[in-house]
N, C-alpha and C positions, 0 to 999 in steps of 0.2 A: 331648335326646330329646323334651322337651315340645313343641317346635315340630313335630316329625314327627307326634306324636299329634294335634295340631290339624289339620295338613294332611291326614292320612289321614281324619280325621273329616269334613273339608270335602269331600274327594273322594267319600266315601260319601254325604254329604248331597246332593251334586250329582245323584245318581241319583233323588232323591225330591222335590227342590225347586229353585227357581231361586236361585242364589247371588247375593249382592250384588257390586257391582263391587269393593269392598274385599276380599271373600273371594277372588275370582278373582285379584286382584293378588297377594295373599299366596301363593296356589298358584303362580302364574307366577314369582314371585321365588324360591320355594323349590325347585321341581322341577329346575332346571338344576344345582343343587349337591348333590342328594340322590338317589343311585341307589336307595335303599330305597323312597322314596316314588314314584319313577318306576315301579319294579317293581310296587308296590302298585296304582298306577293301571292298569297293563297287566293285572294279574290280575283286578281287578274288572270291567274292560271285557270280558275273555274270559269270565268267569262270566256277565255280563249277556247277552252275545251267545249263549252256550250255552243259557241259560234261555229266551231268546226263540226260538231255533231249535227247541228241544224243544216249546215251547208253540205254535209257529206264528205268533208275533207278529213282524211285520216290524221290522228294526233300521234301515231307512233313515230318516234323520232323527236317529237316535241321541241320546245324552245331550249336553248342552251342554259346551263346553270341549274339543272335539276339537282336536287339533293342526293 
């Protein structure tokens, strides 16, 4: 579970800052094997898009790391 905690923190951090190549590699290696972290990524994307829609901010260009 420690690995998942690290990955979800990185996914959240990616919304606020640019991740290093090593951090993206860790995410990309972990996500194919972990449905919980994939679901978390989908949920934070949905929340971010909803917040932008409500505030009128365009989401074109979005966060880094899109599939």
